[in-house]
C-alpha distance (Angstrom), angle and dihedral (degrees) to the residues before:
residue distance angle dihedral
X1 . . .
X2 3.75 . .
X3 3.86 119.0 .
X4 3.83 124.3 -121.2
X5 3.76 88.5 -106.8
X6 3.74 90.9 55.2
X7 3.83 91.2 52.2
X8 3.86 92.9 52.9
X9 3.87 94.3 45.2
X10 3.76 93.8 48.6
X11 3.82 94.2 43.2
X12 3.88 98.1 46.9
X13 3.79 141.9 22.3
X14 3.78 90.8 -96.0
X15 3.05 139.2 -143.1
X16 3.75 102.8 35.4
X17 3.82 138.5 -170.0
X18 3.74 87.9 -88.7
X19 3.72 107.8 29.4
X20 3.89 124.8 50.9
X21 3.90 131.6 152.0
X22 3.81 127.7 -135.3
X23 3.73 122.8 -176.9
X24 3.87 90.5 -9.7
X25 3.85 92.4 -57.6
X26 3.82 126.5 110.9
X27 3.77 128.0 -111.3
X28 3.86 121.1 -161.9
X29 3.83 114.8 -162.3
X30 3.82 85.7 -23.3
X31 3.81 93.3 -49.8
X32 3.86 112.6 134.0
X33 3.83 96.2 -133.8
X34 3.79 96.7 -163.7
X35 3.74 91.8 54.6
X36 3.72 88.4 56.7
X37 3.77 92.3 50.7
X38 3.72 92.0 50.4
X39 3.81 91.6 49.0
X40 3.85 98.6 42.3
X41 3.81 107.7 16.3
X42 3.85 127.0 -145.7
X43 2.94 152.0 -22.8
X44 3.81 89.4 38.7
X45 3.69 135.2 171.7
X46 3.89 118.4 -157.7
X47 3.72 138.4 -169.3
X48 3.79 120.6 -163.1
X49 3.77 105.3 -157.9
X50 3.80 100.4 -163.3
X51 3.85 92.5 61.4
X52 3.90 86.5 63.2
X53 3.82 92.9 59.3
X54 3.91 93.8 40.4
X55 3.81 90.8 56.1
X56 3.75 92.8 48.5
X57 3.84 91.4 47.7
X58 3.78 91.5 48.0
X59 3.81 92.5 56.2
X60 3.82 93.9 43.9
X61 3.84 92.9 52.7
X62 3.71 92.4 46.4
X63 3.84 93.5 51.5
X64 3.68 90.1 44.4
X65 3.84 95.7 48.6
X66 3.83 91.2 44.2
X67 3.86 92.9 49.6
X68 3.84 89.0 50.2
X69 3.81 91.9 48.3
X70 3.93 93.0 49.4
X71 3.77 93.6 36.6
X72 3.76 87.5 -124.0
X73 3.87 109.0 -177.1
X74 3.90 100.6 -154.2
X75 3.71 127.8 85.3
X76 3.77 131.3 -114.9
X77 3.86 126.6 -127.4
X78 3.71 122.7 -173.4
X79 3.94 114.7 -150.9
X80 3.74 124.8 -174.2
X81 3.78 113.8 -131.5
X82 3.89 98.4 -135.2
X83 3.94 95.4 -160.5
X84 3.76 88.5 73.8
X85 3.86 90.7 69.6
X86 3.72 125.2 -16.1
X87 3.74 97.0 -168.3
X88 3.90 115.8 133.3
X89 3.82 94.9 -127.3
X90 3.81 91.2 53.0
X91 3.85 93.1 51.8
X92 3.78 92.5 42.2
X93 3.76 92.6 51.6
X94 3.76 93.1 45.8
X95 3.79 91.8 50.1
X96 3.77 90.4 59.3
X97 3.71 88.0 75.7
X98 3.82 101.3 61.8
X99 3.76 95.7 -102.0
X100 3.81 136.0 144.7
X101 3.82 134.5 -135.1
X102 3.75 141.9 -107.9
X103 3.74 122.8 -161.2
X104 3.75 136.4 -167.9
X105 3.75 110.2 -176.0
X106 3.81 144.3 30.9
X107 3.80 97.4 -97.0
X108 3.78 90.0 56.4
X109 3.84 90.1 73.6
X110 3.79 98.8 60.6
X111 3.89 85.8 51.5
X112 3.94 88.6 60.0
X113 3.76 89.8 47.0
X114 3.75 90.4 51.7
X115 3.94 90.4 48.9
X116 3.93 86.6 51.5
X117 3.72 89.4 52.3
X118 3.76 91.7 51.7
X119 3.91 90.9 50.4
X120 3.95 89.1 -112.4
X121 3.83 93.8 121.9
X122 3.79 132.4 15.1
X123 3.88 129.7 -149.1
X124 3.71 93.6 -85.0
X125 3.81 94.0 65.9
X126 3.90 113.9 123.0
X127 3.79 109.4 -121.2
X128 3.78 110.0 -171.3
X129 3.85 104.1 -158.0
X130 3.86 110.5 -155.1
X131 3.78 132.6 170.1
X132 3.67 139.7 62.8
X133 3.77 99.3 -62.3
X134 3.86 127.6 -140.4
X135 3.73 117.7 -154.4
X136 3.80 94.1 -91.4
X137 3.86 92.1 56.8
X138 3.72 90.3 48.0
X139 3.77 89.9 49.0
X140 3.81 93.4 52.2
X141 3.84 88.8 49.0
X142 3.71 90.8 51.3
X143 3.87 95.6 45.3
X144 3.78 90.3 52.2
X145 3.85 93.0 48.2
X146 3.84 89.6 50.7
X147 3.83 90.1 48.0
X148 3.79 91.1 58.3
X149 3.77 104.9 -94.7
X150 3.70 88.4 137.3
X151 3.86 96.2 176.2
X152 3.82 95.6 57.8
X153 3.74 98.3 119.6
X154 3.85 120.5 -168.0
X155 3.71 109.9 -148.6
X156 3.77 105.3 -143.4
X157 4.00 108.2 -123.7
X158 3.82 98.7 172.0
X159 3.79 134.5 23.9
X160 3.81 98.3 -108.5
X161 3.95 96.8 47.5
X162 3.74 93.6 91.4
X163 3.86 93.6 60.0
X164 3.85 89.6 72.8
X165 3.83 92.8 55.6
X166 3.90 89.8 46.0
X167 3.77 88.9 56.0
X168 3.87 100.9 41.0
X169 3.84 110.2 25.7
X170 3.65 110.4 95.0
X171 3.70 99.9 -165.1
X172 3.86 139.1 23.3
X173 3.76 117.1 -42.6
X174 3.74 127.1 -167.3
X175 3.84 114.5 -146.3
X176 3.75 141.7 -169.8
X177 3.74 132.8 -153.8
X178 3.72 124.5 -140.2
X179 3.79 115.9 -143.9
X180 3.79 118.3 -141.0
X181 3.82 102.9 -122.9
X182 3.81 124.4 -153.8
X183 3.81 112.3 -104.5
X184 3.82 120.9 -126.0
X185 3.93 111.6 -76.7
X186 3.74 92.4 -109.2
X187 3.73 92.5 58.2
X188 3.75 120.1 109.2
X189 3.76 93.1 -120.5
X190 3.76 130.1 34.6
X191 3.78 108.4 -135.9
X192 3.70 129.8 37.9
X193 3.87 116.4 -104.2
X194 3.83 87.6 -137.0
X195 3.76 124.1 81.0
X196 3.71 137.6 14.4
X197 3.72 126.1 -61.4
X198 3.79 116.4 -97.2
X199 3.82 89.8 -125.7
X200 3.85 93.2 54.0
X201 3.86 98.5 50.3
X202 3.78 99.8 82.8
X203 3.81 91.7 50.1
X204 3.74 94.2 46.3
X205 3.93 89.1 52.6
X206 3.65 92.5 47.6
X207 3.74 101.2 45.2
X208 3.81 101.5 38.4
X209 3.80 108.9 18.8
X210 3.70 114.4 27.3
X211 3.81 100.5 64.4
X212 3.75 94.6 30.2
X213 3.99 113.6 97.9
X214 3.83 90.5 -159.6
X215 3.76 94.4 67.0
X216 3.85 136.8 60.9
X217 3.78 118.7 -176.8
X218 3.81 103.4 -142.9
X219 3.85 104.1 154.7
X220 3.79 143.2 47.6
X221 3.68 114.9 -164.0
X222 3.84 129.8 -148.9
X223 3.74 134.7 177.5
X224 3.90 137.7 155.6
X225 3.85 123.1 -163.3
X226 3.79 96.5 -127.3
X227 3.70 91.8 64.3
X228 3.82 130.5 -138.7
X229 3.72 106.2 -28.2
X230 3.73 133.4 153.4
X231 3.80 94.9 -112.8
X232 3.79 132.3 123.7
X233 3.73 89.0 -115.4
X234 3.89 94.0 58.8
X235 3.82 93.0 46.0
X236 3.74 92.7 45.6
X237 3.89 93.4 51.6
X238 3.88 90.7 43.5
X239 3.79 92.3 52.2
X240 3.69 92.9 47.1
X241 3.67 90.4 51.6
X242 3.79 93.3 48.9
X243 3.80 89.4 50.0
X244 3.81 88.8 56.3
X245 3.78 91.8 47.8
X246 3.83 88.2 53.4
X247 3.80 90.0 49.9
X248 3.89 91.6 47.1
X249 3.96 92.3 46.0
X250 3.62 91.1 57.9
X251 3.78 90.5 55.6
X252 3.85 94.3 38.6
X253 3.73 115.2 38.1
X254 3.83 90.9 -175.5
X255 3.91 90.0 63.7
X256 3.75 104.6 101.0
X257 3.81 108.6 145.1
X258 3.76 140.1 69.1
X259 3.85 126.4 -167.8
X260 3.64 111.1 -151.5
X261 3.69 94.3 -174.4
X262 3.84 131.0 -138.9
X263 3.78 129.0 -55.7
X264 3.76 109.9 125.7
X265 3.80 107.9 140.6
X266 3.80 126.8 -131.0
X267 3.66 131.6 -145.6
X268 3.94 111.0 -78.3
X269 3.84 91.3 166.4
X270 3.71 134.6 31.0
X271 3.68 85.7 -117.5
X272 3.69 101.7 69.4
X273 3.80 128.1 160.0
X274 3.84 116.9 -175.3
X275 3.66 124.4 133.0
X276 3.80 106.6 -147.7
X277 3.75 94.4 177.8
X278 3.76 94.3 52.3
X279 3.84 91.5 49.0
X280 3.81 94.3 49.4
X281 3.85 90.8 47.6
X282 3.76 93.2 49.4
X283 3.81 92.7 45.7
X284 3.90 88.7 52.2
X285 3.71 92.5 44.2
X286 3.98 93.2 50.3
X287 3.81 90.6 50.0
X288 3.90 92.0 42.9
X289 3.84 93.5 48.1
X290 3.84 94.2 47.3
X291 3.79 93.8 46.5
X292 3.81 92.2 47.7
X293 3.87 90.0 50.3
X294 3.82 90.0 49.6
X295 3.77 93.7 45.6
X296 3.79 91.3 -120.3
X297 3.86 128.4 137.1
X298 3.75 112.7 -106.9
X299 3.78 113.4 -100.1
X300 3.76 131.2 -120.6
X301 3.89 109.2 -109.6
X302 3.68 130.6 -134.7
X303 3.87 124.9 -169.9
X304 3.87 130.4 -166.8
X305 3.75 105.9 -153.1
X306 3.80 111.3 178.9
X307 3.84 111.4 149.6
X308 3.81 89.0 33.8
X309 3.75 91.0 53.5
X310 3.90 101.7 49.0
X311 3.82 106.8 9.6
X312 3.82 98.8 88.0
X313 3.84 92.3 47.0
X314 3.85 91.3 69.6
X315 3.67 136.8 83.8
X316 3.85 137.9 166.6
X317 3.78 120.2 -150.4
X318 3.85 129.4 -160.8
X319 3.61 140.5 176.4
X320 3.94 121.3 -138.6
X321 3.70 106.6 -115.1
X322 3.83 95.3 -167.7
X323 3.78 143.9 -39.7
X324 3.72 130.9 -105.9
X325 3.74 130.2 -161.6
X326 3.85 113.0 -153.4
X327 3.75 125.6 -169.5
X328 3.76 88.6 -7.6
X329 3.77 90.4 -80.5
X330 3.78 112.0 57.5
X331 3.81 112.4 77.9
X332 3.82 112.6 -163.8
X333 3.86 127.2 -166.1
X334 3.84 106.6 -155.9
X335 3.75 111.9 -148.2
X336 3.82 130.3 -155.6
X337 3.75 96.1 -111.6
X338 3.91 140.9 31.6
X339 3.89 134.3 -96.6
X340 3.70 92.1 -151.6
X341 3.87 94.4 52.0
X342 3.93 100.0 31.9
X343 3.82 102.6 30.4
X344 3.68 104.8 20.2
X345 3.85 96.5 168.2
X346 3.92 85.8 68.1
X347 3.80 86.9 64.6
X348 3.83 103.4 31.0
X349 3.84 99.1 38.8
X350 3.85 102.4 16.2
X351 3.73 85.6 -120.3
X352 3.86 114.3 175.9
X353 3.73 126.1 -147.9
X354 3.83 133.1 -167.3
X355 3.72 104.7 -79.3
X356 3.76 120.6 -163.0
X357 3.87 140.3 161.8
X358 3.71 113.2 -114.3
X359 3.80 95.1 -154.6
X360 3.83 142.0 11.0
X361 3.80 95.4 52.1
X362 3.86 87.1 151.9
X363 3.79 90.9 61.9
X364 3.80 131.0 93.7
X365 3.87 116.5 -93.5
X366 3.73 133.5 -137.8
X367 3.72 140.6 -174.3
X368 3.78 117.9 -97.1
X369 3.76 152.4 150.3
X370 3.87 122.2 -114.3
X371 3.73 113.9 -136.6
X372 3.92 127.6 -163.8
X373 3.69 127.7 -146.2
X374 3.79 103.0 -106.5
X375 3.82 120.9 98.1
X376 3.81 89.6 -118.7
X377 3.79 116.9 117.1
X378 3.89 89.0 -141.9
X379 3.84 92.3 59.5
X380 3.85 92.6 105.1
X381 3.75 144.9 102.5
X382 3.80 119.0 -155.5
X383 3.82 110.4 150.1
X384 3.76 140.1 47.1
X385 3.71 133.0 -149.2
X386 3.82 94.5 -99.7
X387 3.80 93.9 38.6
X388 3.78 142.9 29.6
X389 3.87 87.8 -132.6
X390 3.82 140.5 62.3
X391 3.79 121.0 -132.1
X392 3.90 124.0 -171.2
X393 3.72 136.9 158.1
X394 3.74 115.4 -66.3
X395 3.84 110.8 -105.2
X396 3.75 113.9 -129.6
X397 3.75 127.1 -152.3
X398 3.77 112.0 -98.4
X399 3.86 94.7 0.9
X400 3.81 112.6 170.4
X401 3.76 98.0 -109.2
X402 3.82 135.3 15.3
X403 3.84 121.4 -95.6
X404 3.81 109.3 -102.6
X405 3.71 125.3 -162.5
X406 3.77 136.0 -171.3
X407 3.84 134.5 -150.5
X408 3.91 106.7 -153.6
X409 3.83 131.7 -157.0
X410 3.76 93.2 31.2
X411 3.88 95.0 133.6
X412 3.87 99.8 112.8
X413 3.81 128.0 79.2
X414 3.82 99.0 -25.1
X415 3.81 98.4 109.7
X416 3.80 94.4 44.0
X417 3.80 94.6 46.6
X418 3.87 92.1 46.9
X419 3.77 92.7 46.4
X420 3.96 101.5 -111.7
X421 3.71 110.5 -125.2
X422 3.83 93.9 1.2
X423 3.75 137.5 100.1
X424 3.65 115.9 -57.8
X425 3.98 136.5 -176.0
X426 3.85 109.7 -64.9
X427 3.80 87.2 1.1
X428 3.83 92.0 -84.6
X429 3.78 104.1 173.2
X430 3.83 128.3 -124.0
X431 3.69 108.3 -99.1
X432 3.84 128.4 -113.6
X433 3.92 106.9 -81.2
X434 3.67 120.1 -149.2
X435 3.94 129.7 -173.4
X436 3.89 120.5 -143.1
X437 3.68 124.5 -160.1
X438 3.81 141.8 156.5
X439 3.68 128.1 -116.1
X440 3.84 118.1 -131.6
X441 3.84 89.1 -91.5
X442 3.76 90.5 53.2
X443 3.75 96.5 -104.7
X444 3.87 114.9 147.8
X445 3.80 117.7 -114.1
X446 3.79 127.2 -180.0
X447 3.75 138.3 -180.0
X448 3.77 139.2 176.6
X449 3.82 116.6 -95.6
X450 3.71 95.0 -179.3
X451 3.81 135.1 0.7
X452 3.81 120.1 -128.8
X453 3.80 108.5 -73.4
X454 3.83 109.3 -94.5
X455 3.79 133.0 -145.8
X456 3.71 94.1 -108.7
X457 3.79 94.3 63.5
X458 3.79 90.7 47.9
X459 3.74 93.3 50.3
X460 3.86 90.2 49.1
X461 3.85 92.8 51.4
X462 3.86 90.9 49.3
X463 3.78 91.2 48.7
X464 3.76 100.9 -109.1
X465 3.72 91.9 117.5
X466 3.70 135.6 37.1
């Protein structure tokens, strides 16, 4: 029977830039995963900081090279979408790369003030403020503008939002307008709930912005939920948006920027086929051609990459507690964690991540299901992106060490969706979280960001302890 290593090498072009195997143990970005397990135990959540910077630099280089190739006259600005991961170590690592910030809720704004107090940003930082804004969010935006954060830019999401800034902003304010894109035809509703209807944009500008010296319309914003994909739907919506930009630019000479949102994918399988360079070039070429046909100067471009920025920096590691054979045909590996509570996208969205064994690559493999610790029947993982099955090394009785597995590229959204540090289904605790970085000489260093959640914190949240 083939070994687990044979299965992986025959299925994928392996090893890869990220994943290698030495002495039948997995390395992730040069990190010896079994050494981490021996040092910190499982379940374990890790963040590898250098991956955040490398992702940012990759995108910035590709945009720069593509703009030079096409002689594109606008500039490019990389914003990080904070909702993907709000952790301080993520923001601080990202900000090392001369980037700016996109926000989506009121509590984002105190984070930016905290970064300012620590010297991580200055008052020139661009803050693209998206979302349907309650009063507290608008108050934070207003306060920062009045305190001299001149590039805080509220992106108007409904027609009455601008009235708040008219009443409370003391100086000038640059604003953006989010356009409500049409959803993909198979979606259950036709137009996004976010943004302002295309037909209302001109009237909004003429009645509340054009003749008001307080406001400058600088940006139009666009985003579709399915992300940046080479589909007729994406190109149709992008073209529609750029034509609207050209129409508005002719009415408003100060308008000079479009924000095309986020949507770059990350690897959810070792077998990954996405041509970032091609997509960037085609986006730029589409914008360039439409602007040329309309006789309009090419706009500056903002992006808001969130999952792309932080997703590939994360991993979750588990040990197999035991095996169960159900109905004489269903083999289950039971992990020391939960998919619903630790990786909620696997449950809510059927999201798949890169799954690999950390040890025993020289052992035979078998087909199985992976079960979590909650009592919910949906707490399982039984397929991968390339296959409707899961294969892992076969567990032998009395083997010298447990079987360890890792789910990789889990760095975006999972903590916020699962309620990091809070109460989760069946009171499954948040796992220990470690941070990994490299010294100037390339040596790895790691430290504990948070220990595994304990019972006292849960009892306090639930009201059983003061």
